C-alpha positions as CSV (number, residue, x, y, z in Angstrom):
1,M,246.9,29.5,225.9
2,K,246.3,28.8,229.6
3,E,249.4,28.5,231.7
4,V,250.0,27.3,235.2
5,I,253.0,26.9,237.5
6,L,253.7,23.4,238.6
7,C,255.6,23.0,241.9
8,K,256.6,19.4,242.7
9,Y,257.3,18.2,246.2
10,G,260.6,17.0,247.3
11,E,261.0,14.9,250.6
12,L,257.4,15.9,251.5
13,V,256.2,12.9,249.6
14,L,257.8,10.7,252.2
15,K,255.8,12.0,255.2
16,G,253.1,9.3,255.1
17,A,250.2,10.0,257.4
18,N,251.5,13.5,258.3
19,K,251.8,14.6,254.6
20,A,248.4,16.4,254.6
21,H,249.5,18.6,257.6
22,F,252.7,19.6,255.8
23,E,250.8,20.2,252.5
24,A,248.3,22.5,254.2
25,M,251.1,24.5,255.8
26,L,252.9,24.8,252.4
27,V,249.8,25.9,250.5
28,R,248.9,28.5,253.1
29,R,252.3,30.1,252.9
30,I,252.2,30.0,249.1
31,R,248.9,31.9,249.1
32,Q,250.4,34.5,251.4
33,R,253.5,34.9,249.2
34,A,251.4,35.0,246.0
35,A,249.7,38.2,247.0
36,R,252.9,40.1,246.0
37,F,252.5,39.0,242.4
38,G,248.7,39.2,241.7
39,E,245.7,37.0,242.2
40,F,246.4,33.3,241.9
41,A,244.4,30.2,242.5
42,V,246.4,27.7,244.5
43,S,245.6,24.0,244.9
44,N,247.4,20.8,245.5
45,R,247.0,17.2,244.4
46,Q,249.2,14.3,243.3
47,S,252.2,15.6,245.1
48,T,252.1,18.9,243.1
49,V,251.0,22.4,243.8
50,Y,249.2,24.1,241.0
51,I,249.4,27.9,240.8
52,E,247.0,29.4,238.3
53,P,246.8,33.2,237.5
54,K,243.3,34.6,237.7
55,D,243.9,37.4,235.2
56,E,246.5,38.8,232.8
57,L,247.8,41.3,235.4
58,C,249.5,38.5,237.4
59,D,253.3,38.5,237.4
60,M,254.0,35.0,236.3
61,D,257.8,35.5,236.1
62,G,258.0,37.0,239.6
63,M,255.8,34.2,241.0
64,L,257.9,31.5,239.2
65,D,261.1,32.9,240.6
66,S,259.6,33.1,244.1
67,M,258.6,29.5,243.9
68,T,262.2,28.4,243.2
69,K,262.9,29.9,246.7
70,M,260.0,28.2,248.5
71,F,261.2,25.4,250.7
72,G,259.4,22.2,250.1
73,F,259.7,21.9,246.3
74,N,262.4,20.1,244.2
75,R,261.2,21.2,240.7
76,V,259.2,24.1,239.4
77,A,258.0,24.8,235.9
78,V,255.5,26.8,233.8
79,A,253.2,24.5,231.9
80,A,250.6,24.9,229.2
81,V,247.4,23.0,230.2
82,C,244.8,21.5,227.9
83,E,242.1,18.8,227.9
84,K,243.2,15.2,228.1
85,S,242.9,14.1,224.5
86,M,245.6,13.7,221.8
87,E,243.7,16.1,219.6
88,K,243.8,18.9,222.2
89,I,247.4,18.0,223.0
90,R,248.3,18.4,219.3
91,E,246.6,21.8,219.2
92,C,248.5,22.8,222.3
93,V,251.8,21.8,220.8
94,H,251.2,23.7,217.6
95,E,250.2,26.8,219.5
96,Y,252.5,26.8,222.4
97,L,255.9,25.3,221.4
98,P,257.1,26.9,218.1
99,R,257.9,30.3,219.5
100,R,259.4,28.9,222.7
101,M,261.6,26.4,220.8
102,A,262.9,28.8,218.2
103,G,266.6,28.1,217.6
104,V,266.5,24.7,219.3
105,K,268.0,22.0,217.1
106,T,267.3,18.8,219.0
107,F,264.7,17.6,221.5
108,K,263.2,14.6,223.1
109,V,259.8,13.9,224.7
110,E,259.2,12.5,228.2
111,A,255.7,11.5,229.2
112,K,254.2,10.7,232.6
113,R,250.7,9.1,232.7
114,A,249.5,9.8,236.3
115,D,245.9,9.2,235.1
116,K,246.0,5.5,234.1
117,T,242.6,5.7,232.4
118,F,244.2,7.7,229.6
119,P,244.1,5.3,226.5
120,L,247.8,5.8,225.4
121,K,250.7,4.6,227.5
122,S,253.7,6.8,228.1
123,P,255.9,5.5,225.2
124,E,253.0,6.0,222.8
125,I,252.4,9.6,224.1
126,C,256.1,10.3,223.5
127,A,255.9,9.1,219.9
128,E,252.7,11.1,219.1
129,V,253.9,14.3,220.7
130,G,257.3,14.0,219.1
131,A,255.6,13.8,215.7
132,Y,253.5,16.9,216.6
133,I,256.7,18.8,217.4
134,L,258.4,17.8,214.2
135,E,255.3,19.1,212.4
136,S,255.3,22.4,214.3
137,V,259.0,23.4,214.6
138,R,261.1,23.9,211.6
139,G,264.7,22.4,211.4
140,I,264.4,20.4,214.6
141,R,265.2,16.8,215.1
142,V,265.0,14.1,217.8
143,N,268.0,13.3,219.9
144,V,267.2,11.1,222.9
145,Q,270.8,10.9,224.1
146,N,271.8,14.6,224.4
147,P,268.9,16.9,223.5
148,E,269.0,20.6,223.8
149,R,265.5,20.6,225.2
150,V,263.3,18.0,226.9
151,V,259.6,18.4,226.4
152,R,257.6,16.9,229.2
153,V,253.9,15.8,228.9
154,E,252.1,14.9,232.0
155,I,248.6,13.4,232.0
156,R,247.1,14.3,235.3
157,E,243.6,14.3,236.9
158,A,242.7,17.8,235.8
159,G,244.2,17.9,232.3
160,A,247.3,17.5,230.2
161,Y,250.3,19.6,231.0
162,I,253.1,20.4,228.6
163,H,256.3,22.0,229.8
164,F,260.1,22.1,229.6
165,D,263.1,23.7,231.3
166,Q,262.1,22.6,234.9
167,L,263.9,24.8,237.4
168,H,265.5,23.5,240.6
169,G,263.4,24.2,243.7
170,A,264.9,25.1,247.1
171,G,264.2,21.6,248.5
172,G,263.8,21.1,252.2
173,M,260.7,21.3,254.3
174,P,258.0,24.0,254.6
175,I,258.8,26.9,256.9
176,G,257.1,26.5,260.2
177,S,257.1,22.7,260.2
178,S,260.1,22.4,262.6
179,G,259.7,24.9,265.3
180,R,261.3,28.3,265.8
181,G,265.0,29.2,266.2
182,L,266.9,32.4,267.1
183,L,269.8,33.1,264.7
184,L,272.8,35.1,266.1
185,L,273.2,37.3,263.0
186,S,276.4,39.1,262.4
187,G,277.5,41.0,259.3
188,G,279.7,38.1,258.1
189,I,279.4,35.3,255.6
190,D,278.5,32.4,257.9
191,S,275.5,33.4,259.9
192,P,273.1,34.2,257.0
193,V,274.0,30.8,255.6
194,A,273.3,29.2,258.9
195,G,269.9,30.8,259.1
196,Y,269.1,29.8,255.5
197,M,270.1,26.2,256.2
198,M,267.9,25.9,259.3
199,A,265.0,27.5,257.5
200,K,265.5,24.9,254.8
201,R,264.8,22.3,257.4
202,G,261.4,23.9,258.1
203,M,262.4,26.2,261.0
204,T,260.9,29.6,261.4
205,V,263.9,31.9,262.0
206,D,264.1,35.1,264.1
207,A,267.4,36.8,264.5
208,L,269.4,38.6,267.2
209,H,272.0,41.1,266.3
210,F,274.5,42.7,268.7
211,E,275.6,46.3,267.9
212,S,278.4,48.3,269.6
213,F,277.7,52.0,269.0
214,P,279.9,54.1,268.7
215,Y,282.5,51.4,267.9
216,T,280.2,50.1,265.1
217,S,278.4,52.4,262.7
218,E,274.8,52.8,261.5
219,R,276.0,51.4,258.2
220,A,277.1,48.2,259.9
221,K,273.5,47.7,261.2
222,E,272.1,48.5,257.8
223,K,274.3,45.8,256.3
224,V,272.9,43.2,258.8
225,L,269.3,44.2,258.0
226,T,270.1,43.9,254.3
227,L,271.4,40.4,254.9
228,A,268.3,39.5,256.7
229,Q,266.2,40.9,253.9
230,E,268.1,38.8,251.4
231,V,267.4,35.7,253.5
232,T,263.7,36.6,253.6
233,E,263.5,35.8,249.9
234,Y,263.4,32.3,251.2
235,T,261.7,32.8,254.6
236,D,259.2,35.6,253.7
237,Y,259.9,37.6,256.9
238,M,262.2,37.8,259.8
239,Y,262.1,39.6,263.1
240,V,265.6,41.0,263.9
241,H,266.1,41.9,267.6
242,I,268.9,44.3,268.2
243,I,270.8,44.7,271.5
244,S,273.7,46.9,272.4
245,L,276.8,45.3,273.8
246,T,278.9,48.4,274.2
247,H,278.8,48.6,278.0
248,I,279.5,44.8,278.3
249,Q,282.5,45.0,276.0
250,E,284.0,48.0,278.0
251,E,283.5,46.2,281.3
252,I,285.3,43.0,280.0
253,K,288.1,45.1,278.5
254,N,288.6,47.0,281.7
255,K,288.4,44.2,284.2
256,C,289.3,40.9,282.6
257,D,292.3,39.1,281.0
258,E,292.6,40.5,277.4
259,D,293.3,37.1,275.9
260,Y,289.9,35.9,277.1
261,F,288.0,38.9,275.8
262,T,286.3,37.1,272.9
263,L,285.4,34.0,275.0
264,L,283.9,36.1,277.8
265,L,282.0,38.3,275.3
266,R,280.5,35.2,273.6
267,R,279.4,33.8,277.0
268,F,277.5,37.1,277.5
269,M,276.1,36.8,274.0
270,Y,274.8,33.3,274.6
271,V,273.1,34.3,277.9
272,L,271.4,37.3,276.2
273,A,270.4,35.1,273.3
274,E,268.8,32.5,275.5
275,R,266.8,35.1,277.3
276,M,265.8,36.6,273.9
277,A,264.8,33.2,272.7
278,K,262.4,32.7,275.6
279,K,260.9,36.1,275.0
280,C,260.2,35.4,271.3
281,H,259.2,31.7,271.8
282,C,262.3,30.2,270.1
283,E,263.3,26.7,271.1
284,A,266.9,26.8,269.9
285,L,269.8,29.1,269.0
286,I,271.4,29.1,265.6
287,T,275.0,30.2,264.9
288,G,277.3,30.2,261.9
289,E,280.2,28.6,263.6
290,S,282.5,26.3,261.7
291,L,284.8,24.0,263.8
292,G,288.3,25.4,263.9
293,Q,287.7,28.4,261.6
294,V,288.7,31.0,264.2
295,A,290.0,31.0,267.8
296,S,286.5,31.1,269.4
297,Q,285.3,28.1,267.3
298,T,287.7,25.4,268.6
299,L,286.0,22.5,270.4
300,E,287.2,23.8,273.8
301,A,285.9,27.3,273.2
302,I,282.6,26.1,272.0
303,G,282.3,24.0,275.1
304,V,282.9,27.0,277.3
305,T,280.2,29.1,275.6
306,D,277.7,26.2,275.4
307,A,277.9,25.8,279.1
308,M,276.0,29.0,279.6
309,V,272.7,28.0,277.9
310,N,270.1,25.3,278.5
311,I,268.6,25.1,275.0
312,P,270.0,23.5,271.9
313,V,272.5,25.4,269.8
314,F,272.4,24.4,266.1
315,R,275.5,24.9,264.0
316,P,274.6,23.9,260.5
317,C,278.0,25.1,259.1
318,I,280.0,23.3,261.7
319,G,281.5,20.7,259.3
320,L,281.9,23.0,256.3
321,D,285.1,24.7,255.2
322,K,285.1,28.4,254.3
323,E,284.8,27.8,250.5
324,E,281.8,25.6,250.9
325,I,280.1,28.3,253.0
326,V,281.0,30.9,250.5
327,Q,279.5,28.8,247.7
328,I,276.1,28.6,249.5
329,S,276.3,32.4,250.3
330,R,276.8,33.1,246.6
331,R,273.9,30.8,245.7
332,I,271.4,32.4,248.0
333,G,272.5,36.0,247.3
334,T,274.1,37.1,250.5
335,F,277.8,37.0,249.7
336,E,278.2,40.5,248.1
337,T,276.5,42.1,251.1
338,S,278.5,40.0,253.6
339,I,281.8,41.2,252.3
340,L,281.0,44.9,252.5
341,P,283.7,46.5,254.8
342,Y,281.5,47.5,257.8
343,E,282.6,46.3,261.2
344,D,280.6,44.2,263.6
345,C,280.7,43.9,267.4
346,C,282.9,40.8,267.2
347,T,285.8,42.8,265.7
348,V,285.8,45.4,268.5
349,F,288.6,45.0,271.1
350,T,289.8,41.8,269.5
351,P,292.7,40.4,271.6
352,R,296.1,40.1,270.1
353,H,296.5,36.5,271.4
354,P,293.0,35.0,271.8
355,K,292.9,31.7,273.7
356,T,292.1,28.7,271.5
357,R,292.2,26.1,274.3
358,P,290.6,27.9,277.3
359,N,290.5,26.5,280.8
360,A,286.9,26.4,281.8
361,E,287.6,27.2,285.5
362,Y,289.8,30.2,284.6
363,V,287.1,31.5,282.2
364,A,284.5,31.2,285.0
365,A,286.9,33.1,287.4
366,E,287.4,35.9,284.9
367,A,283.6,36.1,284.3
368,A,283.0,36.4,288.1
369,K,284.8,39.8,288.0
370,I,281.8,41.3,286.3
371,D,278.2,41.7,287.5
372,F,276.8,39.4,284.9
373,D,273.1,39.7,285.7
374,A,273.1,43.4,286.0
375,L,274.9,43.9,282.7
376,C,272.4,41.6,280.9
377,D,269.5,43.5,282.4
378,E,271.0,46.7,281.2
379,A,271.6,45.3,277.8
380,F,268.0,44.3,277.4
381,E,266.9,47.9,278.1
382,T,268.5,48.8,274.8
383,M,266.7,46.1,272.8
384,Y,264.4,47.0,269.9
385,T,263.0,44.9,267.0
386,V,263.0,45.4,263.2
387,K,260.6,43.5,261.0
388,V,262.3,42.5,257.7
389,T,260.5,41.4,254.5
390,P,261.7,41.1,250.9
391,D,260.3,44.6,250.4
392,G,262.2,46.3,253.2
393,F,262.4,46.7,256.9
394,E,261.0,48.9,259.7
395,E,261.0,49.0,263.4
396,Y,258.4,46.8,264.9
397,D,256.7,46.9,268.3
398,K,255.3,43.6,269.3
C-alpha cells in the first residue's frame, strides 16, 4: 500500500499574493531536511506538502517526526493513497485499516472533498467509508460524539487519501522568512526557549555564547552546544559564536562598584553582541529575559543595557512567568539539559546586592573607568565559531 506524509499549512494560507514565495522557501528546506532520512519526492498543492518515499529504505517514522518540528505546518499525518473511486477507496480501507485499528472499539469518519468533480459529497463519502470499515474491522462500532479514532478521507487532485491520528505541527512561519537574529545563548532555561520562539516566527537564528575560562568549565560550554543542538531539531542548523569575557569581568571586578557588576557586564555583552550581529549579518538581538525575573531584568536595568545598542532587541519571553517558560522548554526538549549543574559566565562574580533600579548616569560613570573599546577588541580576538546540527557540532571557519 502506497503511503505519503501530508503536511498541512498553518498561517501560511493567509499570505495571499506572497504565499508562493513562502511555499518555495518551505519546500526547499524540507528537501534539505529529507536527505537525512532517505530519498523522498516533495511537492506542494492545495495548501499541503506531499512527501513521498522513493523506495523502501526511506525512514518514514524519522521523516514524520522531523516534519512535526518543521515550522510552517499545523497538522502532519501519514496517509494511504489510492485512485479517486469508491471501489479503490474500499480496497484501500480493507487493506490498510484492519491492522492499524486493532483494538479500537469506536470510530467516526470525516471526509473532505477538495476535488468538487468527485460524484459523492462529503456526507455520502462518510457513510460509504464507514460501512467499509464496519465490514473490515471486527468488533468496531460508530460513535460520532466521542470516537477512539477519527478516520479521515480526503479527495484531492492527485488521488484519495485515508489517514488518522493527525499529529500537531510546530506552527509558525518557515525559517528564513523573517530575517536573521543573534541569540545570546547561556546555559539556562530561558535563552533556548527565546531562540525557538523567534525561529518559529520565521527568523534564522545564530547564537553568541560568552565563556569565562577558567571560572567556567569545558563542560559548561558543552552544555550550551548541546542546547543549541536540541534547538536545531527545529532550525536544522545554528552557528554558535563563542567569546571569552574573562578579562572584562576581572576589569569590572577590580575597578567598579560591586553592586553594578552585572549591569556593567551586560552592557559589554550587548556591545559585543551588536558587533557580532553585524559580522554575521544579523539584524536583531534575541535574549531570554523575562520582566522582573532577576535583578538585571527590571525595566530600569533593561533600559540601561538597551541604551548600548542601535539594533532591535527581541525578548519573546518578556511577559512569561518561569513556569510558562519551563513548559515550553520541556515541550521542545531543552529543559533537562538546561538544568545540568554547570556554571555560566553570568554566575561568576555575582554581586551580593545587585542594583535593581540603576541610575543611568551612575552606570555610565562606572563604565567610564574601563577602556571599553580596547576590552571589546581584545574579546573579539578570542572569538571562534561552532557549527551545530542535529547530528552534532564542530568548529567552523567561515
